[in-house]
TIGU-763562 format. One record per residue: residue in three letters; residue number from 1; x, y, z of N, C-alpha, C, O in turn; chain. Coordinates in steps of 0.02 Angstrom, whole numbers, plus 50000, padded with zeros to 5 digits. Atoms other than C-alpha are relative to their C-alpha. Layout:
code=Ala	pos=NUM	n_X=X	n_Y=Y	n_Z=Z	ca_X=X	ca_Y=Y	ca_Z=Z	c_X=X	c_Y=Y	c_Z=Z	o_X=X	o_Y=Y	o_Z=Z	unit=A
...
//
This chain:
code=Unk	pos=1	n_X=50023	n_Y=49950	n_Z=50049	ca_X=50526	ca_Y=51000	ca_Z=49378	c_X=50004	c_Y=49970	c_Z=49931	o_X=50054	o_Y=49940	o_Z=49912	unit=A
code=Unk	pos=2	n_X=50003	n_Y=50025	n_Z=50068	ca_X=50474	ca_Y=50954	ca_Z=49202	c_X=50029	c_Y=50053	c_Z=49954	o_X=50001	o_Y=50108	o_Z=49947	unit=A
code=Unk	pos=3	n_X=49965	n_Y=49948	n_Z=50037	ca_X=50595	ca_Y=51043	ca_Z=49087	c_X=50038	c_Y=49970	c_Z=49941	o_X=50068	o_Y=49917	o_Z=49947	unit=A
code=Unk	pos=4	n_X=49962	n_Y=50018	n_Z=50059	ca_X=50671	ca_Y=51031	ca_Z=48913	c_X=50040	c_Y=50061	c_Z=49979	o_X=50013	o_Y=50116	o_Z=49975	unit=A
code=Unk	pos=5	n_X=49958	n_Y=49944	n_Z=50019	ca_X=50819	ca_Y=51139	ca_Z=48860	c_X=50039	c_Y=49981	c_Z=49937	o_X=50079	o_Y=49935	o_Z=49937	unit=A
code=Unk	pos=6	n_X=49967	n_Y=50013	n_Z=50063	ca_X=50878	ca_Y=51145	ca_Z=48680	c_X=50064	c_Y=50040	c_Z=49994	o_X=50071	o_Y=50094	o_Z=50024	unit=A
code=Unk	pos=7	n_X=49938	n_Y=49964	n_Z=50015	ca_X=51051	ca_Y=51196	ca_Z=48619	c_X=50027	c_Y=49974	c_Z=49934	o_X=50004	o_Y=49923	o_Z=49908	unit=A
code=Unk	pos=8	n_X=49966	n_Y=50024	n_Z=50060	ca_X=51161	ca_Y=51181	ca_Z=48466	c_X=49981	c_Y=50036	c_Z=49936	o_X=50010	o_Y=50023	o_Z=49884	unit=A
code=Unk	pos=9	n_X=50019	n_Y=49964	n_Z=50060	ca_X=51075	ca_Y=51298	ca_Z=48346	c_X=50055	c_Y=50048	c_Z=49978	o_X=50103	o_Y=50059	o_Z=50015	unit=A
code=Unk	pos=10	n_X=49951	n_Y=49953	n_Z=50025	ca_X=51172	ca_Y=51420	ca_Z=48239	c_X=49988	c_Y=50016	c_Z=49927	o_X=49935	o_Y=50001	o_Z=49900	unit=A
code=Unk	pos=11	n_X=50005	n_Y=49980	n_Z=50071	ca_X=51205	ca_Y=51486	ca_Z=48065	c_X=50048	c_Y=49958	c_Z=49959	o_X=50107	o_Y=49952	o_Z=49976	unit=A
code=Unk	pos=12	n_X=49958	n_Y=50040	n_Z=50044	ca_X=51270	ca_Y=51375	ca_Z=47927	c_X=49982	c_Y=50017	c_Z=49928	o_X=49929	o_Y=50045	o_Z=49913	unit=A
code=Unk	pos=13	n_X=50014	n_Y=49993	n_Z=50071	ca_X=51283	ca_Y=51381	ca_Z=47739	c_X=49963	c_Y=49938	c_Z=49976	o_X=49968	o_Y=49884	o_Z=50005	unit=A
code=Unk	pos=14	n_X=50034	n_Y=50057	n_Z=50029	ca_X=51176	ca_Y=51271	ca_Z=47631	c_X=50049	c_Y=49943	c_Z=49987	o_X=50105	o_Y=49954	o_Z=49964	unit=A
code=Unk	pos=15	n_X=49956	n_Y=50058	n_Z=50006	ca_X=51246	ca_Y=51096	ca_Z=47628	c_X=50036	c_Y=49982	c_Z=50064	o_X=50066	o_Y=49929	o_Z=50070	unit=A
code=Unk	pos=16	n_X=49966	n_Y=50012	n_Z=49937	ca_X=51313	ca_Y=51112	ca_Z=47804	c_X=49961	c_Y=49956	c_Z=50048	o_X=49907	o_Y=49931	o_Z=50031	unit=A
code=Unk	pos=17	n_X=50029	n_Y=50045	n_Z=49950	ca_X=51274	ca_Y=51013	ca_Z=47961	c_X=49998	c_Y=50034	c_Z=50068	o_X=50039	o_Y=50078	o_Z=50083	unit=A
code=Unk	pos=18	n_X=50005	n_Y=49979	n_Z=49930	ca_X=51220	ca_Y=51046	ca_Z=48139	c_X=49973	c_Y=49942	c_Z=50040	o_X=49937	o_Y=49899	o_Z=50015	unit=A
code=Unk	pos=19	n_X=50030	n_Y=50048	n_Z=49954	ca_X=51182	ca_Y=50938	ca_Z=48289	c_X=49968	c_Y=50037	c_Z=50058	o_X=50002	o_Y=50074	o_Z=50094	unit=A
code=Unk	pos=20	n_X=50037	n_Y=49969	n_Z=49946	ca_X=51049	ca_Y=50996	ca_Z=48409	c_X=49995	c_Y=49952	c_Z=50059	o_X=49994	o_Y=49891	o_Z=50050	unit=A
code=Unk	pos=21	n_X=50008	n_Y=50041	n_Z=49940	ca_X=51033	ca_Y=50935	ca_Z=48588	c_X=49940	c_Y=50025	c_Z=50039	o_X=49923	o_Y=50085	o_Z=50037	unit=A
code=Unk	pos=22	n_X=50055	n_Y=49983	n_Z=49957	ca_X=50886	ca_Y=50932	ca_Z=48705	c_X=50011	c_Y=49964	c_Z=50066	o_X=50004	o_Y=49903	o_Z=50071	unit=A
code=Unk	pos=23	n_X=49989	n_Y=50029	n_Z=49934	ca_X=50927	ca_Y=50906	ca_Z=48888	c_X=49934	c_Y=49999	c_Z=50038	o_X=49902	o_Y=50051	o_Z=50047	unit=A
code=Unk	pos=24	n_X=50063	n_Y=50008	n_Z=49965	ca_X=50779	ca_Y=50838	ca_Z=48984	c_X=50011	c_Y=49993	c_Z=50074	o_X=50060	o_Y=49962	o_Z=50096	unit=A
code=Unk	pos=25	n_X=49995	n_Y=50008	n_Z=49928	ca_X=50751	ca_Y=50852	ca_Z=49169	c_X=49987	c_Y=49926	c_Z=50017	o_X=49960	o_Y=49888	o_Z=49978	unit=A
code=Unk	pos=26	n_X=49999	n_Y=50070	n_Z=49982	ca_X=50760	ca_Y=50689	ca_Z=49265	c_X=49932	c_Y=49967	c_Z=49998	o_X=49928	o_Y=49906	o_Z=49991	unit=A
code=Unk	pos=27	n_X=50066	n_Y=50031	n_Z=49999	ca_X=50573	ca_Y=50663	ca_Z=49270	c_X=49977	c_Y=49981	c_Z=49930	o_X=49929	o_Y=49943	o_Z=49922	unit=A
code=Unk	pos=28	n_X=50018	n_Y=50017	n_Z=50069	ca_X=50565	ca_Y=50655	ca_Z=49080	c_X=50045	c_Y=49943	c_Z=49978	o_X=50101	o_Y=49955	o_Z=49954	unit=A
code=Unk	pos=29	n_X=49960	n_Y=50059	n_Z=50018	ca_X=50627	ca_Y=50480	ca_Z=49046	c_X=49966	c_Y=49963	c_Z=49942	o_X=49905	o_Y=49967	o_Z=49935	unit=A
code=Unk	pos=30	n_X=50030	n_Y=50037	n_Z=50056	ca_X=50602	ca_Y=50370	ca_Z=48892	c_X=49947	c_Y=49950	c_Z=50022	o_X=49903	o_Y=49932	o_Z=49983	unit=A
code=Unk	pos=31	n_X=50050	n_Y=50047	n_Z=49978	ca_X=50503	ca_Y=50249	ca_Z=48999	c_X=49933	c_Y=50034	c_Z=50013	o_X=49882	o_Y=50000	o_Z=50017	unit=A
code=Unk	pos=32	n_X=50062	n_Y=49964	n_Z=49984	ca_X=50375	ca_Y=50384	ca_Z=49035	c_X=49977	c_Y=50046	c_Z=49943	o_X=49918	o_Y=50063	o_Z=49939	unit=A
code=Unk	pos=33	n_X=50016	n_Y=49950	n_Z=50051	ca_X=50382	ca_Y=50501	ca_Z=48884	c_X=50024	c_Y=49979	c_Z=49931	o_X=50077	o_Y=49948	o_Z=49923	unit=A
code=Unk	pos=34	n_X=49976	n_Y=49998	n_Z=50068	ca_X=50390	ca_Y=50501	ca_Z=48696	c_X=50035	c_Y=50068	c_Z=49992	o_X=50017	o_Y=50117	o_Z=50025	unit=A
code=Unk	pos=35	n_X=49965	n_Y=49936	n_Z=50010	ca_X=50510	ca_Y=50635	ca_Z=48633	c_X=50006	c_Y=50014	c_Z=49925	o_X=50012	o_Y=49968	o_Z=49885	unit=A
code=Unk	pos=36	n_X=50002	n_Y=49981	n_Z=50071	ca_X=50513	ca_Y=50731	ca_Z=48470	c_X=50032	c_Y=50068	c_Z=49990	o_X=50040	o_Y=50107	o_Z=50036	unit=A
code=Unk	pos=37	n_X=49976	n_Y=49934	n_Z=50022	ca_X=50586	ca_Y=50877	ca_Z=48375	c_X=49948	c_Y=50030	c_Z=49953	o_X=49923	o_Y=49996	o_Z=49908	unit=A
code=Unk	pos=38	n_X=50044	n_Y=49961	n_Z=50044	ca_X=50476	ca_Y=51009	ca_Z=48294	c_X=50040	c_Y=50061	c_Z=49977	o_X=50091	o_Y=50078	o_Z=50005	unit=A
code=Unk	pos=39	n_X=49970	n_Y=49936	n_Z=50020	ca_X=50521	ca_Y=51165	ca_Z=48198	c_X=49945	c_Y=50048	c_Z=49981	o_X=49890	o_Y=50030	o_Z=49960	unit=A
code=Unk	pos=40	n_X=50047	n_Y=49945	n_Z=50014	ca_X=50436	ca_Y=51331	ca_Z=48176	c_X=50034	c_Y=50052	c_Z=49958	o_X=50081	o_Y=50085	o_Z=49982	unit=A
code=Unk	pos=41	n_X=49973	n_Y=49948	n_Z=50044	ca_X=50476	ca_Y=51442	ca_Z=48029	c_X=49951	c_Y=50059	c_Z=49998	o_X=49891	o_Y=50049	o_Z=50009	unit=A
code=Unk	pos=42	n_X=50045	n_Y=49942	n_Z=50003	ca_X=50407	ca_Y=51619	ca_Z=48011	c_X=49943	c_Y=49989	c_Z=49949	o_X=49955	o_Y=49966	o_Z=49893	unit=A
code=Unk	pos=43	n_X=50061	n_Y=50003	n_Z=50042	ca_X=50230	ca_Y=51620	ca_Z=47939	c_X=49983	c_Y=49929	c_Z=49978	o_X=49946	o_Y=49918	o_Z=49930	unit=A
code=Unk	pos=44	n_X=50016	n_Y=50070	n_Z=50015	ca_X=50225	ca_Y=51430	ca_Z=47938	c_X=49975	c_Y=49965	c_Z=50063	o_X=49989	o_Y=49987	o_Z=50118	unit=A
code=Unk	pos=45	n_X=50025	n_Y=50038	n_Z=49943	ca_X=50138	ca_Y=51303	ca_Z=48048	c_X=50058	c_Y=49961	c_Z=50031	o_X=50106	o_Y=49943	o_Z=49997	unit=A
code=Unk	pos=46	n_X=49951	n_Y=50042	n_Z=49966	ca_X=50238	ca_Y=51209	ca_Z=48177	c_X=49998	c_Y=49930	c_Z=49970	o_X=49945	o_Y=49901	o_Z=49960	unit=A
code=Unk	pos=47	n_X=49993	n_Y=50062	n_Z=50038	ca_X=50302	ca_Y=51051	ca_Z=48095	c_X=50040	c_Y=49949	c_Z=50040	o_X=50094	o_Y=49965	o_Z=50065	unit=A
code=Unk	pos=48	n_X=49962	n_Y=50054	n_Z=49969	ca_X=50354	ca_Y=50886	ca_Z=48172	c_X=50052	c_Y=49975	c_Z=49951	o_X=50035	o_Y=49960	o_Z=49894	unit=A
code=Unk	pos=49	n_X=49948	n_Y=50023	n_Z=50047	ca_X=50521	ca_Y=50832	ca_Z=48098	c_X=50028	c_Y=49932	c_Z=50019	o_X=50047	o_Y=49893	o_Z=49974	unit=A
code=Unk	pos=50	n_X=49972	n_Y=50065	n_Z=49980	ca_X=50581	ca_Y=50683	ca_Z=48201	c_X=49976	c_Y=49981	c_Z=50069	o_X=49966	o_Y=50024	o_Z=50112	unit=A
code=Unk	pos=51	n_X=50023	n_Y=50023	n_Z=49935	ca_X=50523	ca_Y=50577	ca_Z=48345	c_X=50022	c_Y=49928	c_Z=50013	o_X=50037	o_Y=49890	o_Z=49967	unit=A
code=Unk	pos=52	n_X=49984	n_Y=50068	n_Z=49979	ca_X=50563	ca_Y=50420	ca_Z=48442	c_X=49939	c_Y=49971	c_Z=50035	o_X=49916	o_Y=49999	o_Z=50086	unit=A
code=Unk	pos=53	n_X=50053	n_Y=50036	n_Z=49966	ca_X=50424	ca_Y=50300	ca_Z=48485	c_X=50033	c_Y=49953	c_Z=50049	o_X=50058	o_Y=49900	o_Z=50030	unit=A
code=Unk	pos=54	n_X=49966	n_Y=50040	n_Z=49949	ca_X=50490	ca_Y=50232	ca_Z=48648	c_X=49961	c_Y=49937	c_Z=50019	o_X=49984	o_Y=49900	o_Z=50062	unit=A
code=Unk	pos=55	n_X=50035	n_Y=50064	n_Z=49991	ca_X=50359	ca_Y=50093	ca_Z=48646	c_X=50040	c_Y=49944	c_Z=49967	o_X=50047	o_Y=49889	o_Z=49994	unit=A
code=Unk	pos=56	n_X=49966	n_Y=50052	n_Z=50039	ca_X=50460	ca_Y=50001	ca_Z=48515	c_X=50067	c_Y=50022	c_Z=49972	o_X=50100	o_Y=49984	o_Z=49936	unit=A
code=Unk	pos=57	n_X=49935	n_Y=49975	n_Z=50022	ca_X=50613	ca_Y=50110	ca_Z=48480	c_X=50001	c_Y=50025	c_Z=49928	o_X=50054	o_Y=50042	o_Z=49903	unit=A
code=Unk	pos=58	n_X=49999	n_Y=49979	n_Z=50070	ca_X=50558	ca_Y=50158	ca_Z=48305	c_X=50011	c_Y=50076	c_Z=49994	o_X=49991	o_Y=50115	o_Z=50037	unit=A
code=Unk	pos=59	n_X=49985	n_Y=49930	n_Z=50014	ca_X=50617	ca_Y=50322	ca_Z=48231	c_X=49953	c_Y=50024	c_Z=49945	o_X=49939	o_Y=49988	o_Z=49897	unit=A
code=Unk	pos=60	n_X=50047	n_Y=49973	n_Z=50048	ca_X=50500	ca_Y=50434	ca_Z=48135	c_X=50025	c_Y=50067	c_Z=49975	o_X=50052	o_Y=50108	o_Z=50013	unit=A
code=Unk	pos=61	n_X=49976	n_Y=49938	n_Z=50030	ca_X=50541	ca_Y=50574	ca_Z=48014	c_X=49946	c_Y=50027	c_Z=49952	o_X=49908	o_Y=49990	o_Z=49922	unit=A
code=Unk	pos=62	n_X=50042	n_Y=49970	n_Z=50051	ca_X=50444	ca_Y=50697	ca_Z=47910	c_X=50032	c_Y=49987	c_Z=49932	o_X=50093	o_Y=49977	o_Z=49927	unit=A
code=Unk	pos=63	n_X=49973	n_Y=50012	n_Z=50067	ca_X=50463	ca_Y=50673	ca_Z=47723	c_X=50052	c_Y=50052	c_Z=49981	o_X=50099	o_Y=50038	o_Z=49943	unit=A
code=Unk	pos=64	n_X=49955	n_Y=49946	n_Z=50020	ca_X=50553	ca_Y=50840	ca_Z=47710	c_X=50071	c_Y=49991	c_Z=50028	o_X=50117	o_Y=50023	o_Z=50002	unit=A
code=Unk	pos=65	n_X=49933	n_Y=50008	n_Z=49970	ca_X=50699	ca_Y=50782	ca_Z=47819	c_X=50026	c_Y=49929	c_Z=49995	o_X=50084	o_Y=49917	o_Z=50012	unit=A
code=Unk	pos=66	n_X=49980	n_Y=50070	n_Z=50002	ca_X=50704	ca_Y=50595	ca_Z=47790	c_X=50063	c_Y=49991	c_Z=49957	o_X=50067	o_Y=50017	o_Z=49901	unit=A
code=Unk	pos=67	n_X=49937	n_Y=50011	n_Z=50035	ca_X=50877	ca_Y=50539	ca_Z=47739	c_X=50053	c_Y=50052	c_Z=50015	o_X=50112	o_Y=50042	o_Z=49999	unit=A
code=Unk	pos=68	n_X=49952	n_Y=49947	n_Z=49984	ca_X=50959	ca_Y=50699	ca_Z=47802	c_X=50007	c_Y=50011	c_Z=50074	o_X=50061	o_Y=50029	o_Z=50098	unit=A
code=Unk	pos=69	n_X=50000	n_Y=49989	n_Z=49928	ca_X=50912	ca_Y=50709	ca_Z=47986	c_X=50000	c_Y=49932	c_Z=50035	o_X=49972	o_Y=49883	o_Z=50011	unit=A
code=Unk	pos=70	n_X=49999	n_Y=50060	n_Z=49960	ca_X=50946	ca_Y=50579	ca_Z=48120	c_X=49985	c_Y=50018	c_Z=50072	o_X=50019	o_Y=50060	o_Z=50102	unit=A
code=Unk	pos=71	n_X=50017	n_Y=49988	n_Z=49931	ca_X=50863	ca_Y=50577	ca_Z=48290	c_X=50027	c_Y=49943	c_Z=50043	o_X=50027	o_Y=49885	o_Z=50022	unit=A
code=Unk	pos=72	n_X=49974	n_Y=50051	n_Z=49955	ca_X=50940	ca_Y=50486	ca_Z=48437	c_X=49989	c_Y=50022	c_Z=50072	o_X=49979	o_Y=50081	o_Z=50086	unit=A
code=Unk	pos=73	n_X=50012	n_Y=49987	n_Z=49929	ca_X=50920	ca_Y=50472	ca_Z=48624	c_X=50055	c_Y=49968	c_Z=50041	o_X=50068	o_Y=49908	o_Z=50034	unit=A
code=Unk	pos=74	n_X=49952	n_Y=50027	n_Z=49952	ca_X=51054	ca_Y=50453	ca_Z=48755	c_X=49964	c_Y=49994	c_Z=50067	o_X=49955	o_Y=50043	o_Z=50102	unit=A
code=Unk	pos=75	n_X=50040	n_Y=50009	n_Z=49939	ca_X=50958	ca_Y=50377	ca_Z=48899	c_X=50039	c_Y=50013	c_Z=50063	o_X=50011	o_Y=50034	o_Z=50114	unit=A
code=Unk	pos=76	n_X=49960	n_Y=49989	n_Z=49939	ca_X=51102	ca_Y=50389	ca_Z=49021	c_X=50006	c_Y=50074	c_Z=50015	o_X=50009	o_Y=50094	o_Z=50073	unit=A
code=Unk	pos=77	n_X=49995	n_Y=49928	n_Z=49991	ca_X=51115	ca_Y=50576	ca_Z=48993	c_X=49931	c_Y=50034	c_Z=49996	o_X=49926	o_Y=50095	o_Z=50006	unit=A
code=Unk	pos=78	n_X=50068	n_Y=49972	n_Z=50009	ca_X=50927	ca_Y=50599	ca_Z=48965	c_X=50000	c_Y=50057	c_Z=49950	o_X=49971	o_Y=50110	o_Z=49962	unit=A
code=Unk	pos=79	n_X=49992	n_Y=49948	n_Z=50051	ca_X=50968	ca_Y=50697	ca_Z=48808	c_X=49979	c_Y=49973	c_Z=49932	o_X=49999	o_Y=49919	o_Z=49911	unit=A
code=Unk	pos=80	n_X=50023	n_Y=50016	n_Z=50068	ca_X=50883	ca_Y=50694	ca_Z=48638	c_X=50043	c_Y=50040	c_Z=49952	o_X=50056	o_Y=50099	o_Z=49963	unit=A
code=Unk	pos=81	n_X=49959	n_Y=49966	n_Z=50050	ca_X=50988	ca_Y=50737	ca_Z=48486	c_X=49965	c_Y=50000	c_Z=49933	o_X=49922	o_Y=49958	o_Z=49918	unit=A
code=Unk	pos=82	n_X=50022	n_Y=49998	n_Z=50069	ca_X=50950	ca_Y=50789	ca_Z=48309	c_X=50060	c_Y=50019	c_Z=49958	o_X=50083	o_Y=50076	o_Z=49960	unit=A
code=Unk	pos=83	n_X=49944	n_Y=49988	n_Z=50045	ca_X=51091	ca_Y=50772	ca_Z=48185	c_X=49970	c_Y=50020	c_Z=49933	o_X=49930	o_Y=49983	o_Z=49903	unit=A
code=Unk	pos=84	n_X=50028	n_Y=49974	n_Z=50062	ca_X=51051	ca_Y=50877	ca_Z=48031	c_X=50056	c_Y=50009	c_Z=49949	o_X=50106	o_Y=50042	o_Z=49963	unit=A
code=Unk	pos=85	n_X=49950	n_Y=49997	n_Z=50052	ca_X=51149	ca_Y=50859	ca_Z=47871	c_X=49970	c_Y=50027	c_Z=49935	o_X=49909	o_Y=50026	o_Z=49926	unit=A
code=Unk	pos=86	n_X=50021	n_Y=49974	n_Z=50066	ca_X=51141	ca_Y=50936	ca_Z=47697	c_X=49942	c_Y=50050	c_Z=50009	o_X=49890	o_Y=50044	o_Z=49977	unit=A
code=Unk	pos=87	n_X=50052	n_Y=49951	n_Z=49985	ca_X=51043	ca_Y=51083	ca_Z=47764	c_X=49985	c_Y=50046	c_Z=49941	o_X=50030	o_Y=50063	o_Z=49903	unit=A
code=Unk	pos=88	n_X=50022	n_Y=49953	n_Z=50052	ca_X=50944	ca_Y=51196	ca_Z=47648	c_X=49967	c_Y=50060	c_Z=50034	o_X=49948	o_Y=50055	o_Z=50093	unit=A
code=Unk	pos=89	n_X=50034	n_Y=49942	n_Z=49969	ca_X=50868	ca_Y=51369	ca_Z=47678	c_X=49930	c_Y=49983	c_Z=50025	o_X=49905	o_Y=50015	o_Z=50071	unit=A
code=Unk	pos=90	n_X=50067	n_Y=50020	n_Z=49978	ca_X=50699	ca_Y=51282	ca_Z=47695	c_X=50001	c_Y=49967	c_Z=50069	o_X=49949	o_Y=49958	o_Z=50100	unit=A
code=Unk	pos=91	n_X=49995	n_Y=50030	n_Z=49933	ca_X=50764	ca_Y=51199	ca_Z=47854	c_X=50006	c_Y=50052	c_Z=50055	o_X=50005	o_Y=50035	o_Z=50114	unit=A
code=Unk	pos=92	n_X=49991	n_Y=49948	n_Z=49949	ca_X=50786	ca_Y=51366	ca_Z=47942	c_X=49938	c_Y=50008	c_Z=50043	o_X=49881	o_Y=49997	o_Z=50021	unit=A
code=Unk	pos=93	n_X=50055	n_Y=49989	n_Z=49954	ca_X=50680	ca_Y=51405	ca_Z=48093	c_X=50021	c_Y=49988	c_Z=50071	o_X=50080	o_Y=49976	o_Z=50086	unit=A
code=Unk	pos=94	n_X=49989	n_Y=50016	n_Z=49930	ca_X=50664	ca_Y=51379	ca_Z=48278	c_X=49984	c_Y=49926	c_Z=50011	o_X=49930	o_Y=49903	o_Z=49995	unit=A
code=Unk	pos=95	n_X=50008	n_Y=50071	n_Z=49988	ca_X=50688	ca_Y=51198	ca_Z=48327	c_X=49983	c_Y=49990	c_Z=50074	o_X=50018	o_Y=50015	o_Z=50118	unit=A
code=Unk	pos=96	n_X=50025	n_Y=50010	n_Z=49933	ca_X=50592	ca_Y=51142	ca_Z=48480	c_X=49997	c_Y=49926	c_Z=50016	o_X=49977	o_Y=49884	o_Z=49975	unit=A
code=Unk	pos=97	n_X=50005	n_Y=50068	n_Z=49974	ca_X=50603	ca_Y=50986	ca_Z=48583	c_X=49934	c_Y=49994	c_Z=50038	o_X=49912	o_Y=50041	o_Z=50070	unit=A
code=Unk	pos=98	n_X=50065	n_Y=50009	n_Z=49968	ca_X=50441	ca_Y=50912	ca_Z=48648	c_X=49995	c_Y=49929	c_Z=50028	o_X=50028	o_Y=49883	o_Z=50005	unit=A
code=Unk	pos=99	n_X=50011	n_Y=50065	n_Z=49968	ca_X=50383	ca_Y=50769	ca_Z=48758	c_X=49926	c_Y=49988	c_Z=50010	o_X=49888	o_Y=50035	o_Z=50021	unit=A
code=Unk	pos=100	n_X=50069	n_Y=50020	n_Z=49991	ca_X=50220	ca_Y=50674	ca_Z=48774	c_X=49998	c_Y=49940	c_Z=50047	o_X=50035	o_Y=49891	o_Z=50037	unit=A
code=Unk	pos=101	n_X=50007	n_Y=50055	n_Z=49951	ca_X=50170	ca_Y=50563	ca_Z=48919	c_X=49979	c_Y=49936	c_Z=49963	o_X=49929	o_Y=49937	o_Z=49927	unit=A
code=Unk	pos=102	n_X=50016	n_Y=50062	n_Z=50034	ca_X=50168	ca_Y=50383	ca_Z=48858	c_X=49933	c_Y=49971	c_Z=50020	o_X=49903	o_Y=49933	o_Z=49982	unit=A
code=Unk	pos=103	n_X=50065	n_Y=50025	n_Z=49979	ca_X=50011	ca_Y=50347	ca_Z=48957	c_X=49944	c_Y=50026	c_Z=49955	o_X=49888	o_Y=49999	o_Z=49955	unit=A
code=Unk	pos=104	n_X=50050	n_Y=49971	n_Z=50045	ca_X=49920	ca_Y=50455	ca_Z=48828	c_X=50001	c_Y=49966	c_Z=49932	o_X=49957	o_Y=49978	o_Z=49891	unit=A
code=Unk	pos=105	n_X=49996	n_Y=50034	n_Z=50064	ca_X=49974	ca_Y=50344	ca_Z=48683	c_X=50040	c_Y=50039	c_Z=49949	o_X=50047	o_Y=50100	o_Z=49954	unit=A
code=Unk	pos=106	n_X=49958	n_Y=49971	n_Z=50053	ca_X=50083	ca_Y=50375	ca_Z=48530	c_X=49959	c_Y=50043	c_Z=49952	o_X=49901	o_Y=50027	o_Z=49937	unit=A
code=Unk	pos=107	n_X=50029	n_Y=49959	n_Z=50053	ca_X=50044	ca_Y=50513	ca_Z=48406	c_X=50052	c_Y=50010	c_Z=49946	o_X=50110	o_Y=50025	o_Z=49960	unit=A
code=Unk	pos=108	n_X=49954	n_Y=49990	n_Z=50056	ca_X=50121	ca_Y=50524	ca_Z=48234	c_X=50020	c_Y=50073	c_Z=49993	o_X=49989	o_Y=50118	o_Z=50022	unit=A
code=Unk	pos=109	n_X=49974	n_Y=49933	n_Z=50009	ca_X=50221	ca_Y=50676	ca_Z=48180	c_X=49950	c_Y=50047	c_Z=49966	o_X=49954	o_Y=50108	o_Z=49975	unit=A
code=Unk	pos=110	n_X=50047	n_Y=49957	n_Z=50035	ca_X=50078	ca_Y=50738	ca_Z=48074	c_X=49939	c_Y=50017	c_Z=50042	o_X=49892	o_Y=50050	o_Z=50019	unit=A
code=Unk	pos=111	n_X=50055	n_Y=49982	n_Z=49955	ca_X=49962	ca_Y=50750	ca_Z=48224	c_X=50009	c_Y=50073	c_Z=50023	o_X=50061	o_Y=50104	o_Z=50011	unit=A
code=Unk	pos=112	n_X=49996	n_Y=49933	n_Z=49971	ca_X=49924	ca_Y=50917	ca_Z=48308	c_X=50062	c_Y=50003	c_Z=50044	o_X=50069	o_Y=49963	o_Z=50090	unit=A
code=Unk	pos=113	n_X=49939	n_Y=49996	n_Z=49958	ca_X=50092	ca_Y=50972	ca_Z=48382	c_X=49984	c_Y=50003	c_Z=50075	o_X=50024	o_Y=49981	o_Z=50116	unit=A
code=Unk	pos=114	n_X=50015	n_Y=49991	n_Z=49930	ca_X=50004	ca_Y=51011	ca_Z=48545	c_X=49973	c_Y=49936	c_Z=50033	o_X=49950	o_Y=49937	o_Z=50090	unit=A
code=Unk	pos=115	n_X=50007	n_Y=50066	n_Z=49968	ca_X=49973	ca_Y=50826	ca_Z=48572	c_X=50062	c_Y=49987	c_Z=50043	o_X=50060	o_Y=49946	o_Z=50089	unit=A
code=Unk	pos=116	n_X=49942	n_Y=50001	n_Z=49956	ca_X=50148	ca_Y=50847	ca_Z=48643	c_X=49991	c_Y=50058	c_Z=50049	o_X=49981	o_Y=50115	o_Z=50028	unit=A
code=Unk	pos=117	n_X=50021	n_Y=49949	n_Z=49952	ca_X=50121	ca_Y=50943	ca_Z=48804	c_X=50056	c_Y=50029	c_Z=50042	o_X=50044	o_Y=50071	o_Z=50086	unit=A
code=Unk	pos=118	n_X=49942	n_Y=49969	n_Z=49967	ca_X=50297	ca_Y=50980	ca_Z=48867	c_X=50045	c_Y=50026	c_Z=49945	o_X=50062	o_Y=49990	o_Z=49898	unit=A
code=Unk	pos=119	n_X=49961	n_Y=49967	n_Z=50053	ca_X=50400	ca_Y=51102	ca_Z=48765	c_X=50060	c_Y=50037	c_Z=50028	o_X=50057	o_Y=50066	o_Z=50083	unit=A
code=Unk	pos=120	n_X=49945	n_Y=49956	n_Z=49985	ca_X=50570	ca_Y=51182	ca_Z=48770	c_X=49988	c_Y=50068	c_Z=49967	o_X=49937	o_Y=50079	o_Z=49935	unit=A
code=Unk	pos=121	n_X=50006	n_Y=49934	n_Z=50029	ca_X=50600	ca_Y=51361	ca_Z=48717	c_X=50026	c_Y=50005	c_Z=49929	o_X=50012	o_Y=50053	o_Z=49894	unit=A
code=Unk	pos=122	n_X=49977	n_Y=50002	n_Z=50069	ca_X=50689	ca_Y=51315	ca_Z=48557	c_X=50070	c_Y=50026	c_Z=49991	o_X=50098	o_Y=50061	o_Z=50033	unit=A
code=Unk	pos=123	n_X=49934	n_Y=49975	n_Z=50021	ca_X=50854	ca_Y=51346	ca_Z=48471	c_X=49995	c_Y=50018	c_Z=49926	o_X=49965	o_Y=49982	o_Z=49887	unit=A
code=Unk	pos=124	n_X=50008	n_Y=49972	n_Z=50067	ca_X=50872	ca_Y=51447	ca_Z=48312	c_X=50051	c_Y=49971	c_Z=49951	o_X=50110	o_Y=49964	o_Z=49966	unit=A
code=Unk	pos=125	n_X=49958	n_Y=50025	n_Z=50054	ca_X=50940	ca_Y=51375	ca_Z=48150	c_X=49991	c_Y=50046	c_Z=49940	o_X=49935	o_Y=50058	o_Z=49917	unit=A
code=Unk	pos=126	n_X=50001	n_Y=49958	n_Z=50060	ca_X=50985	ca_Y=51489	ca_Z=48005	c_X=50043	c_Y=49967	c_Z=49947	o_X=50099	o_Y=49946	o_Z=49961	unit=A
code=Unk	pos=127	n_X=49963	n_Y=50031	n_Z=50056	ca_X=51039	ca_Y=51422	ca_Z=47836	c_X=50003	c_Y=50050	c_Z=49943	o_X=49951	o_Y=50071	o_Z=49917	unit=A
code=Unk	pos=128	n_X=49991	n_Y=49952	n_Z=50055	ca_X=51110	ca_Y=51539	ca_Z=47705	c_X=50015	c_Y=49962	c_Z=49936	o_X=50048	o_Y=49910	o_Z=49935	unit=A
code=Unk	pos=129	n_X=49991	n_Y=50032	n_Z=50065	ca_X=51109	ca_Y=51498	ca_Z=47521	c_X=50065	c_Y=50021	c_Z=49967	o_X=50081	o_Y=49999	o_Z=49912	unit=A
//
């Protein structure tokens, strides 16, 4: 079964930190899939925030989170992480993990989010000022 399950969301004050996890089912492996984090805020478009290009191991970040967020992958646990630091209210939203079959080729974070075709249900992040 192809499945992604996010966890780790919560409520923090501005300046705080959270680490999100995305547990992937065994069929979603770095050798077969690219993996990424997106976020969805109310009345805003879904935004790619961080991704790992498993072709070459490069990490990709949106300009809005660069320097504050860190994406990582534990291949042994098949889990994608997003470490978020120095959070601001603009970072609030539902954070979703997504995967894209590598046979389809890499897509940058600014591509249509639905170029990633496997999605988790998301975990909520609230940041108070």
